[in-house]
N, CA, C and O of each residue as an XYZ file, in Angstrom:
764
protein
N       0.977     -1.447     -0.150
C       0.200      0.206      0.085
C       0.883      1.401      0.036
O       0.379      2.299     -0.640
N       2.214      1.660      0.768
C       2.825      2.569      0.849
C       3.603      2.697     -0.623
O       3.639      3.809     -1.149
N       4.184      1.632     -1.241
C       4.485      1.726     -2.628
C       3.518      2.475     -3.610
O       4.062      3.152     -4.483
N       1.811      2.423     -3.561
C       1.316      2.797     -4.177
C       0.482      4.924     -3.555
O      -0.224      5.830     -3.999
N       0.998      4.683     -2.774
C       0.504      5.993     -2.152
C       1.711      7.201     -3.336
O       1.219      7.943     -4.186
N       2.519      7.149     -3.201
C       3.296      7.921     -4.490
C       2.438      8.208     -5.433
O       2.235      9.371     -5.780
N       1.858      7.223     -5.940
C       0.881      7.188     -7.707
C      -0.566      7.941     -7.498
O      -1.413      8.290     -8.320
N      -0.530      8.006     -6.630
C      -2.143      8.217     -6.742
C      -2.571      9.647     -6.734
O      -3.710     10.013     -7.024
N      -1.181     10.761     -6.240
C      -1.504     12.353     -6.991
C      -1.685     11.909     -8.433
O      -2.806     11.811     -8.933
N      -0.301     11.581     -9.246
C      -0.219     10.994    -10.291
C      -1.554     10.831    -11.099
O      -1.805     11.622    -12.009
N      -2.371      9.859    -10.789
C      -3.598      9.212    -11.191
C      -4.993     10.305    -11.140
O      -5.943     10.561    -11.879
N      -4.512     10.732     -9.886
C      -5.499     11.718     -9.604
C      -5.934     13.019    -10.723
O      -7.012     13.375    -11.199
N      -4.310     13.586    -10.889
C      -4.075     13.855    -11.849
C      -4.057     14.113    -13.455
O      -4.048     15.191    -14.049
N      -4.055     12.612    -14.039
C      -4.682     12.250    -15.514
C      -5.597     12.051    -15.035
O      -6.227     12.139    -16.089
N      -6.566     11.773    -14.120
C      -7.926     11.712    -14.251
C      -8.145     12.927    -14.829
O      -8.649     13.011    -15.950
N      -7.766     14.042    -14.078
C      -8.719     15.550    -13.877
C      -8.303     16.088    -15.492
O      -9.170     16.575    -16.218
N      -7.007     15.946    -15.900
C      -6.936     16.617    -17.274
C      -7.532     15.689    -18.331
O      -7.497     16.121    -19.483
N      -8.085     14.456    -18.126
C      -8.190     13.707    -19.244
C     -10.302     13.880    -19.425
O     -11.036     13.644    -20.384
N     -10.585     14.350    -18.095
C     -12.532     14.920    -17.648
C     -12.197     16.522    -18.341
O     -13.035     16.811    -19.195
N     -11.231     17.493    -18.141
C     -11.699     18.629    -18.529
C     -11.265     18.744    -20.163
O     -11.790     19.726    -20.688
N     -10.338     17.872    -21.161
C     -10.438     18.240    -22.331
C     -11.543     16.671    -22.733
O     -11.625     15.594    -22.143
N     -12.337     17.262    -24.126
C     -12.938     17.065    -24.743
C     -12.209     15.618    -25.985
O     -11.202     14.943    -25.770
N     -12.810     15.564    -26.776
C     -12.374     15.268    -28.098
C     -11.787     16.194    -28.553
O     -12.559     17.153    -28.573
N     -10.562     16.523    -29.048
C      -9.982     17.795    -30.020
C     -10.437     17.822    -30.770
O     -10.626     16.666    -31.150
N     -11.160     19.036    -31.892
C     -11.254     18.935    -33.058
C     -12.783     18.347    -33.393
O     -13.111     18.342    -34.579
N     -13.591     17.924    -32.546
C     -15.190     18.101    -33.193
C     -15.906     18.789    -32.568
O     -16.098     18.222    -31.493
N     -16.690     20.164    -32.636
C     -17.221     20.961    -32.273
C     -18.491     20.192    -33.268
O     -18.393     19.314    -34.125
N     -20.023     21.148    -32.594
C     -21.341     21.036    -33.583
C     -21.029     21.403    -34.444
O     -19.949     21.994    -34.486
N     -21.933     21.217    -35.753
C     -21.674     21.841    -36.810
C     -22.383     23.743    -36.073
O     -21.753     24.761    -36.360
N     -23.049     23.777    -35.619
C     -23.698     24.872    -34.954
C     -22.528     26.038    -34.602
O     -22.516     27.259    -34.751
N     -21.537     25.059    -34.054
C     -20.197     26.051    -33.123
C     -19.082     26.121    -34.229
O     -18.266     27.007    -33.976
N     -18.910     25.654    -35.009
C     -17.859     25.560    -35.968
C     -17.541     27.004    -36.861
O     -16.374     27.390    -36.801
N     -18.437     27.772    -37.631
C     -18.529     28.707    -38.317
C     -18.115     29.946    -37.413
O     -17.305     30.697    -37.956
N     -18.574     30.342    -35.973
C     -18.581     31.019    -35.051
C     -16.668     30.958    -34.523
O     -15.806     31.828    -34.404
N     -16.685     29.590    -34.347
C     -15.084     29.766    -33.816
C     -14.111     29.715    -34.961
O     -12.943     29.432    -34.694
N     -14.601     30.056    -36.711
C     -13.906     30.124    -37.595
C     -13.715     31.860    -37.556
O     -12.682     32.445    -37.883
N     -14.609     32.319    -37.214
C     -15.031     33.702    -37.347
C     -13.831     34.227    -36.374
O     -12.920     35.000    -36.671
N     -14.102     33.554    -35.063
C     -12.922     34.482    -34.094
C     -11.681     34.090    -34.130
O     -10.806     34.767    -33.590
N     -11.441     33.082    -34.690
C      -9.660     32.845    -34.860
C      -9.581     33.437    -35.965
O      -8.414     33.365    -36.348
N     -10.282     34.045    -36.758
C      -9.533     35.000    -38.047
C      -9.585     36.453    -37.123
O      -8.551     37.112    -37.229
N     -10.302     36.852    -36.520
C     -10.533     38.115    -35.854
C      -9.294     37.693    -34.670
O      -8.751     38.763    -34.393
N      -8.867     36.961    -34.149
C      -7.853     37.011    -33.397
C      -5.846     37.230    -33.733
O      -4.829     37.705    -33.227
N      -6.382     36.428    -35.029
C      -5.105     36.186    -35.581
C      -4.993     38.138    -36.495
O      -3.999     38.609    -37.049
N      -6.372     38.807    -36.319
C      -6.059     40.098    -36.996
C      -5.411     41.029    -35.451
O      -4.541     41.893    -35.557
N      -5.784     40.792    -34.650
C      -4.841     41.468    -33.137
C      -3.893     40.754    -32.860
O      -3.261     40.744    -31.803
N      -3.768     40.249    -33.593
C      -2.019     39.526    -33.135
C      -0.936     40.780    -33.861
O      -1.015     40.980    -35.073
N      -0.014     41.519    -33.061
C       0.886     41.927    -33.089
C       1.858     41.439    -33.691
O       2.272     40.295    -33.502
N       2.583     42.684    -34.905
C       3.381     42.298    -35.925
C       5.021     42.742    -34.910
O       5.191     43.947    -34.723
N       5.939     41.910    -34.419
C       6.800     42.262    -34.254
C       7.660     43.599    -35.626
O       7.723     43.465    -36.848
N       8.117     44.621    -34.857
C       8.699     45.325    -36.114
C      10.261     44.977    -36.097
O      10.734     44.477    -35.076
N      10.877     45.171    -36.947
C      12.266     45.054    -36.756
C      13.203     46.251    -35.945
O      13.042     47.467    -36.050
N      13.782     45.851    -35.472
C      14.517     46.996    -34.297
C      16.012     46.613    -34.697
O      16.408     45.574    -35.225
N      16.887     47.981    -34.214
C      18.249     47.404    -34.729
C      18.990     46.868    -33.970
O      19.104     46.759    -32.749
N      19.474     46.552    -34.814
C      20.234     44.924    -33.720
C      21.766     45.473    -34.985
O      21.887     45.237    -36.187
N      22.716     46.259    -34.001
C      23.787     46.269    -34.740
C      24.780     45.088    -35.099
O      24.031     44.119    -35.228
N      25.938     44.714    -35.301
C      26.609     43.894    -34.922
C      27.698     44.381    -34.825
O      28.402     44.886    -35.699
N      27.995     44.152    -33.023
C      28.887     44.774    -32.275
C      30.025     43.909    -32.253
O      31.206     44.182    -32.036
N      29.326     42.534    -32.583
C      30.839     42.132    -32.795
C      32.276     42.708    -34.150
O      33.486     42.764    -34.366
N      31.243     42.934    -34.556
C      32.054     43.442    -35.857
C      33.034     44.490    -35.483
O      34.259     44.538    -35.597
N      32.165     45.309    -35.007
C      32.364     46.270    -34.507
C      33.986     46.377    -33.803
O      34.783     47.295    -34.000
N      34.162     45.369    -33.087
C      34.658     44.876    -31.687
C      36.223     44.749    -32.519
O      37.326     45.220    -32.238
N      35.750     43.897    -33.646
C      37.102     43.595    -34.291
C      37.803     44.188    -34.919
O      39.030     44.094    -34.936
N      36.754     45.286    -35.879
C      37.367     46.187    -36.855
C      37.821     47.498    -35.727
O      38.082     48.576    -36.261
N      37.872     47.453    -34.906
C      38.483     48.676    -34.099
C      39.670     47.942    -33.215
O      40.497     48.618    -32.602
N      39.677     47.087    -33.207
C      40.586     46.136    -32.579
C      42.281     45.922    -34.259
O      43.505     46.016    -34.355
N      41.261     45.665    -34.981
C      42.479     45.892    -36.510
C      43.311     46.931    -36.597
O      44.515     46.905    -36.850
N      42.321     48.247    -36.283
C      42.720     49.459    -36.342
C      43.742     49.977    -35.057
O      44.499     50.946    -35.107
N      43.546     49.062    -33.911
C      44.597     49.801    -32.921
C      45.405     48.547    -32.960
O      45.878     48.386    -31.835
N      45.789     47.534    -33.817
C      46.642     46.694    -33.825
C      47.745     47.239    -35.197
O      48.968     47.136    -35.284
N      46.763     47.823    -36.143
C      48.288     48.454    -37.491
C      48.160     50.058    -36.757
O      48.114     50.981    -37.570
N      48.118     50.321    -35.711
C      48.236     51.383    -35.305
C      50.739     51.117    -34.949
O      51.444     50.161    -34.625
N      50.961     52.296    -35.222
C      52.103     52.754    -35.173
C      53.046     51.902    -34.209
O      53.165     52.374    -33.078
N      53.732     50.726    -34.477
C      54.068     50.474    -33.598
C      55.331     50.889    -32.585
O      55.694     50.429    -31.503
N      55.791     51.874    -33.358
C      56.362     52.809    -32.219
C      55.664     52.991    -30.838
O      56.217     52.630    -29.799
N      54.521     53.522    -30.862
C      53.559     53.772    -30.187
C      53.894     52.790    -28.805
O      54.563     52.786    -27.772
N      52.904     51.957    -29.594
C      52.739     50.324    -29.212
C      53.484     49.566    -28.196
O      52.956     48.846    -27.348
N      54.935     49.802    -28.354
C      56.249     49.506    -28.246
C      56.557     50.492    -27.099
O      57.102     50.091    -26.070
N      56.236     51.680    -27.264
C      57.445     52.528    -26.005
C      55.767     53.037    -25.393
O      55.780     52.887    -24.171
N      54.796     53.415    -25.728
C      53.704     54.192    -24.803
C      52.756     53.122    -24.017
O      52.975     52.885    -22.829
N      51.602     52.430    -24.785
C      50.517     51.637    -24.539
C      49.817     50.943    -25.150
O      49.242     51.752    -25.878
N      49.652     50.527    -25.253
C      48.485     49.012    -26.419
C      46.968     48.822    -25.883
O      46.612     48.407    -24.780
N      46.533     49.053    -26.485
C      44.747     49.539    -26.666
C      44.473     47.931    -27.403
O      45.180     47.320    -28.203
N      43.299     47.595    -26.839
C      42.787     46.394    -27.057
C      41.059     46.816    -26.583
O      40.634     47.227    -25.503
N      40.387     46.540    -27.783
C      38.573     46.817    -27.393
C      38.256     45.439    -26.883
O      38.547     44.652    -27.784
N      37.710     44.698    -25.663
C      37.526     43.976    -25.314
C      36.056     43.659    -25.629
O      35.672     42.554    -26.011
N      35.077     44.991    -25.385
C      33.753     44.462    -25.315
C      33.247     46.050    -25.842
O      33.767     47.122    -25.531
N      31.938     45.792    -26.831
C      30.993     46.872    -27.574
C      30.175     46.825    -26.662
O      30.365     45.900    -25.872
N      28.768     47.900    -26.332
C      27.739     47.184    -25.850
C      26.952     48.353    -26.036
O      27.478     49.416    -26.367
N      25.171     48.180    -25.761
C      24.300     49.547    -25.487
C      23.788     48.947    -24.058
O      23.198     47.888    -23.844
N      24.263     50.113    -23.019
C      23.255     49.969    -21.851
C      21.822     50.923    -21.695
O      21.434     51.658    -22.603
N      21.227     50.797    -20.589
C      20.361     51.841    -20.040
C      20.392     51.372    -18.581
O      19.925     50.382    -18.018
N      21.061     52.364    -18.190
C      21.460     52.155    -16.564
C      20.245     52.712    -16.048
O      19.826     52.136    -15.043
N      19.530     53.732    -16.490
C      18.395     54.463    -15.861
C      17.086     54.039    -16.368
O      15.997     54.446    -15.965
N      17.327     53.087    -17.391
C      16.234     52.811    -18.146
C      15.480     53.264    -19.656
O      14.723     52.666    -20.420
N      16.070     54.564    -19.658
C      15.218     55.486    -20.209
C      16.393     55.343    -21.776
O      16.300     54.740    -22.845
N      17.662     56.453    -21.015
C      18.781     56.893    -21.741
C      19.154     55.434    -22.502
O      18.929     54.347    -21.970
N      19.641     55.560    -23.569
C      20.936     54.436    -24.410
C      22.256     54.909    -24.308
O      22.600     55.683    -25.201
N      22.919     54.688    -23.608
C      24.536     54.851    -24.119
C      25.341     53.626    -24.583
O      25.194     52.454    -24.238
N      26.057     54.057    -25.279
C      26.823     52.912    -26.500
C      28.034     52.773    -25.018
O      27.813     53.336    -23.946
N      28.622     52.366    -25.149
C      29.903     51.477    -24.297
C      30.727     50.735    -24.373
O      30.691     49.505    -24.364
N      31.737     51.591    -24.475
C      33.416     50.786    -25.124
C      34.069     50.731    -24.114
O      34.303     51.679    -23.364
N      34.467     49.500    -23.979
C      35.046     48.635    -22.825
C      36.915     48.517    -23.773
O      37.323     48.107    -24.860
N      37.374     49.002    -22.827
C      39.075     48.982    -23.693
C      39.757     49.001    -22.709
O      39.515     49.743    -21.756
N      41.044     47.929    -22.774
C      41.873     47.381    -21.651
C      43.023     47.790    -23.076
O      43.078     47.687    -24.302
N      43.993     48.414    -21.651
C      45.298     49.617    -21.696
C      46.448     48.362    -20.491
O      46.347     47.759    -19.423
N      47.803     48.665    -22.005
C      48.949     48.144    -21.159
C      50.003     48.844    -21.586
O      50.530     48.766    -22.696
N      50.470     49.908    -20.190
C      51.411     50.587    -20.632
C      52.542     50.139    -20.446
O      52.657     49.781    -19.274
N      53.617     49.952    -21.149
C      55.019     50.004    -21.805
C      55.797     50.389    -21.061
O      55.718     51.612    -20.939
N      56.422     50.017    -20.569
C      57.609     50.490    -19.561
C      57.437     50.949    -18.439
O      57.749     52.066    -18.026
N      56.852     49.965    -17.814
C      55.835     50.450    -16.387
C      55.928     51.939    -16.103
O      56.462     52.489    -15.140
N      55.252     52.520    -17.218
C      54.708     53.900    -17.647
C      53.158     53.954    -16.752
O      52.582     52.924    -16.404
N      52.655     55.290    -16.481
C      51.551     55.073    -15.814
C      50.478     56.117    -17.244
O      50.236     57.324    -17.242
N      50.097     55.140    -18.203
C      50.017     56.208    -19.064
C      48.615     55.777    -19.320
O      48.143     56.609    -20.094
N      47.906     55.052    -19.093
C      46.414     54.395    -19.124
C      45.472     55.232    -18.796
O      44.487     54.763    -18.226
N      45.520     56.467    -19.030
C      44.592     57.118    -18.519
C      42.729     57.296    -19.214
O      42.883     57.502    -20.418
N      41.964     57.292    -19.056
C      40.302     57.093    -19.439
C      40.348     58.199    -21.055
O      39.752     58.055    -22.122
N      41.486     59.439    -20.511
C      41.044     60.100    -21.429
C      41.972     60.033    -22.740
O      41.611     60.245    -23.898
N      42.940     59.771    -22.394
C      44.179     58.757    -23.641
C      43.250     58.001    -24.526
O      42.987     58.047    -25.728
N      42.828     57.260    -23.471
C      41.612     55.579    -24.169
C      40.965     56.519    -25.161
O      41.429     56.495    -26.300
N      39.942     57.363    -24.898
C      38.828     57.936    -25.376
C      39.689     58.460    -26.655
O      39.452     57.796    -27.664
N      40.616     59.485    -26.828
C      40.802     60.019    -27.709
C      41.255     59.095    -29.132
O      40.990     59.342    -30.308
N      42.303     57.557    -28.339
C      42.508     56.553    -29.229
C      41.252     55.820    -29.782
O      41.209     55.682    -31.004
N      40.398     55.416    -29.162
C      39.056     54.473    -29.703
C      38.464     56.106    -30.887
O      38.226     56.064    -32.094
N      38.408     57.048    -30.178
C      37.487     57.833    -31.081
C      38.036     58.327    -32.532
O      37.290     58.493    -33.497
N      39.500     58.548    -32.556
C      40.284     58.663    -33.858
C      40.002     57.139    -34.192
O      39.518     57.164    -35.323
N      40.062     55.954    -33.802
C      39.767     54.893    -34.624
C      38.431     54.833    -35.589
O      38.166     54.458    -36.731
N      37.698     55.461    -34.393
C      35.927     55.630    -35.186
C      35.488     56.813    -36.333
O      34.531     56.942    -37.096
N      37.002     57.793    -35.966
C      36.415     58.445    -37.306
C      37.737     58.332    -38.758
O      38.153     59.095    -39.629
N      37.944     57.211    -38.413
C      38.988     56.844    -39.548
C      37.576     56.118    -40.841
O      37.514     56.108    -42.070
N      36.664     55.611    -39.749
C      35.536     54.740    -40.965
C      33.978     55.031    -39.946
O      33.170     54.264    -39.423
N      34.064     56.057    -39.995
C      32.598     57.205    -39.594
C      31.945     56.129    -40.316
O      32.060     54.933    -40.046
N      31.201     56.668    -41.322
C      30.132     55.681    -41.808
C      29.929     54.553    -41.063
O      28.873     54.513    -40.430
N      30.767     53.519    -40.972
C      30.868     51.693    -40.210
C      30.497     52.567    -39.353
O      29.273     52.508    -39.228
N      31.003     53.421    -38.643
C      30.734     53.999    -36.934
C      28.932     53.608    -36.446
O      28.390     52.749    -35.750
N      28.423     54.923    -37.366
C      27.556     55.743    -37.887
C      26.641     54.330    -37.994
O      26.173     53.952    -36.920
N      26.388     53.641    -38.995
C      25.603     51.808    -39.182
C      26.032     51.164    -37.782
O      26.770     50.410    -38.417
N      26.167     50.917    -36.945
C      26.665     50.190    -35.844
C      26.032     50.533    -34.446
O      25.809     49.867    -33.435
N      25.798     52.098    -34.869
C      25.219     52.880    -33.761
C      24.004     53.025    -33.729
O      23.528     53.794    -34.564
N      23.182     52.419    -32.869
C      21.574     53.025    -33.135
C      21.145     54.590    -32.936
O      21.548     55.252    -31.979
N      20.273     55.110    -33.958
C      20.025     56.252    -33.950
C      19.727     56.780    -32.432
O      20.395     57.764    -32.111
N      18.957     56.348    -31.598
C      18.552     57.242    -30.115
C      19.115     56.905    -29.121
O      18.676     56.697    -27.990
N      20.707     56.808    -29.774
C      21.577     56.655    -28.653
C      21.970     57.897    -28.176
O      22.659     58.433    -29.045
N      21.822     58.768    -26.965
C      22.549     59.332    -25.710
C      23.546     59.689    -25.736
O      23.910     60.864    -25.768
N      24.166     58.771    -25.727
C      25.611     59.090    -25.353
C      26.665     58.260    -25.317
O      26.365     57.142    -24.897
N      27.966     58.428    -25.651
C      28.957     57.589    -25.675
C      29.876     57.438    -24.309
O      30.072     58.430    -23.607
N      30.371     56.282    -24.003
C      30.938     55.870    -22.983
C      32.062     54.860    -23.208
O      31.929     53.674    -23.511
N      33.544     55.749    -22.943
C      34.921     54.207    -23.187
C      34.770     54.523    -21.577
O      34.285     55.332    -20.786
N      35.647     53.121    -21.673
C      35.985     52.750    -20.595
C      37.331     51.598    -20.118
O      37.523     50.403    -20.343
N      38.059     52.617    -19.393
C      39.079     51.742    -19.671
C      39.680     51.143    -18.428
O      39.655     51.592    -17.282
N      40.317     49.853    -18.964
C      41.007     48.945    -18.021
C      42.015     48.942    -17.932
O      42.543     49.613    -18.819
N      43.018     48.278    -16.927
C      43.676     47.932    -16.499
C      43.958     45.998    -17.967
O      43.017     45.210    -17.872
N      44.500     45.796    -18.457
C      43.915     44.867    -19.671
C      44.700     43.660    -18.658
O      44.240     42.538    -18.870
N      45.693     43.699    -17.701
C      46.237     42.325    -16.882
C      45.606     42.233    -15.995
O      45.261     41.117    -15.606
N      45.082     43.803    -15.110
C      44.469     43.064    -13.700
C      43.179     43.121    -13.863
O      42.413     42.827    -12.945
N      42.617     43.642    -15.471
C      40.745     43.969    -15.187
C      40.471     44.498    -14.573
O      39.342     44.084    -14.308
N      40.833     45.936    -13.520
C      40.843     47.238    -12.601
C      40.343     48.057    -13.750
O      40.916     48.568    -14.712
N      39.132     48.023    -13.363
C      38.799     49.313    -13.987
C      39.612     50.806    -13.768
O      39.573     51.120    -12.578
N      40.161     51.562    -14.408
C      40.679     52.626    -14.554
C      40.304     53.947    -14.346
O      40.934     54.801    -13.724
N      38.696     54.110    -15.192
C      38.396     55.153    -15.215
C      37.608     55.416    -16.442
O      38.156     55.008    -17.466
N      36.358     56.045    -16.611
C      35.994     55.753    -17.912
C      35.036     57.463    -18.315
O      34.418     57.901    -17.345
N      34.966     58.114    -19.319
C      35.051     59.207    -19.778
C      33.567     59.007    -20.882
O      33.338     58.099    -21.681
N      32.811     60.122    -20.573
C      31.313     60.000    -21.498
C      31.488     61.303    -21.913
O      32.183     62.225    -21.486
N      30.468     61.160    -23.131
C      30.578     62.698    -24.109
C      28.946     62.484    -24.523
O      28.293     61.509    -24.152
N      28.473     63.464    -25.272
C      27.016     63.124    -26.199
C      27.328     62.765    -27.356
O      28.210     63.327    -28.005
N      26.526     61.605    -27.846
C      26.786     60.891    -29.057
C      26.540     62.201    -30.063
O      26.912     61.886    -31.194
N      26.076     63.453    -30.022
C      25.784     64.307    -31.265
C      26.450     65.058    -31.280
O      26.459     65.857    -32.217
N      27.470     65.159    -30.059
C      29.134     65.875    -30.268
C      29.772     64.938    -31.054
O      30.187     65.231    -32.175
N      29.909     63.669    -30.500
C      31.039     62.774    -31.115
C      30.218     62.780    -32.518
O      30.833     63.287    -33.455
N      28.914     62.287    -32.794
C      29.229     62.194    -34.155
C      29.487     63.450    -35.386
O      29.713     63.454    -36.596
N      29.329     64.356    -34.435
C      29.329     65.636    -35.178
C      31.160     65.723    -35.608
O      31.699     65.831    -36.709
N      31.632     65.640    -34.494
C      33.435     65.172    -34.867
C      33.848     64.410    -35.643
O      34.779     64.688    -36.399
N      33.109     63.021    -35.623
C      33.278     61.993    -37.103
C      33.161     62.957    -38.306
O      34.066     63.186    -39.108
N      31.647     63.606    -38.321
C      31.666     63.926    -39.903
C      31.751     65.097    -40.125
O      31.082     65.762    -40.915
N      33.145     65.648    -38.974
C      33.596     67.268    -39.340
C      33.003     68.153    -38.802
O      33.647     69.193    -38.657
N      31.823     68.135    -38.381
C      31.290     68.854    -38.215
C      31.870     70.190    -37.268
O      32.139     71.384    -37.394
N      31.859     69.062    -36.202
C      33.025     69.974    -34.508
C      34.615     69.414    -34.739
O      35.036     68.422    -35.333
N      35.251     70.416    -34.057
C      36.908     70.342    -34.267
C      36.834     69.155    -32.818
O      35.930     68.739    -32.093
N      38.192     68.954    -32.914
C      38.450     68.570    -32.123
C      38.870     69.248    -30.212
O      39.191     68.677    -29.170
N      38.593     70.924    -30.663
C      38.606     71.311    -29.234
C      36.957     71.533    -29.110
O      36.559     71.828    -27.984
N      36.054     71.426    -30.076
C      34.474     71.185    -29.535
C      34.153     70.001    -28.800
O      33.342     69.973    -27.875
N      34.793     69.044    -29.220
C      34.318     68.263    -28.471
C      35.130     67.371    -27.188
O      34.727     66.615    -26.303
N      36.477     67.891    -27.596
C      37.197     68.193    -26.055
C      36.679     68.599    -25.235
O      36.998     67.850    -24.312
N      36.072     69.284    -24.877
C      35.735     70.360    -23.912
C      34.618     70.061    -23.401
O      34.418     70.602    -22.313
N      33.691     69.300    -23.836
C      32.433     68.272    -23.126
C      32.457     67.168    -22.972
O      31.434     66.587    -22.612
N      33.764     66.418    -23.216
C      33.529     65.366    -22.306
C      33.812     65.817    -20.758
O      34.242     66.890    -20.335
N      33.373     64.480    -19.967
C      33.241     64.651    -18.243
C      34.100     63.295    -18.657
O      34.287     62.874    -19.799
N      34.632     62.655    -17.244
C      35.042     61.843    -16.095
C      34.145     61.016    -15.882
O      33.424     61.985    -16.121
N      33.462     60.204    -15.674
C      32.337     59.853    -15.112
C      32.922     57.920    -14.250
O      33.860     57.258    -14.696
N      32.259     57.598    -13.343
C      31.698     56.165    -13.438
C      31.163     54.956    -14.402
O      29.978     54.680    -14.217
N      31.815     54.219    -15.362
C      31.030     53.524    -15.628
C      29.627     52.574    -14.830
O      30.010     52.095    -13.762
N      28.518     52.325    -15.073
C      27.363     51.840    -14.592
C      27.980     50.051    -14.262
O      27.213     49.210    -13.794
């Protein structure tokens, strides 16, 4: 008897499920037409998804890294080596979208050269070489760009710089000067 106790709830559940379902697909003729009409109306109410912007951020990481590795090898040997580790779109407050670029930095010759400002300049200059590709990858509803600098060896965050995407876009297109962009950047704490 004790062995049957665990099976009793399963049998009851199966009994309840079978008693609630009739024979599927068999309806009296007077019900078939109204059911067909309701099904067609429900299909009209079903929302159709609209395509959303889906940038290929992996490609952006790759072409930024190719550009950074093609840079002057003297600079990479004597100063710093930069590598983009991630590109993402975040919304820390739920409304504004931020285009975030995470960059690992290694200072050569034990210098203290990995600073957020320098990292920001390196990334923006890499983007400026391919402004059309950059603009096509960044969603149009982005409010700002944030470049986050990490120590590439310890993965500790060094700092971050943010700027209005509109100002950066103007710089990429040539309508803003470097000075106009430079005076509008701010040091921030990355979320």
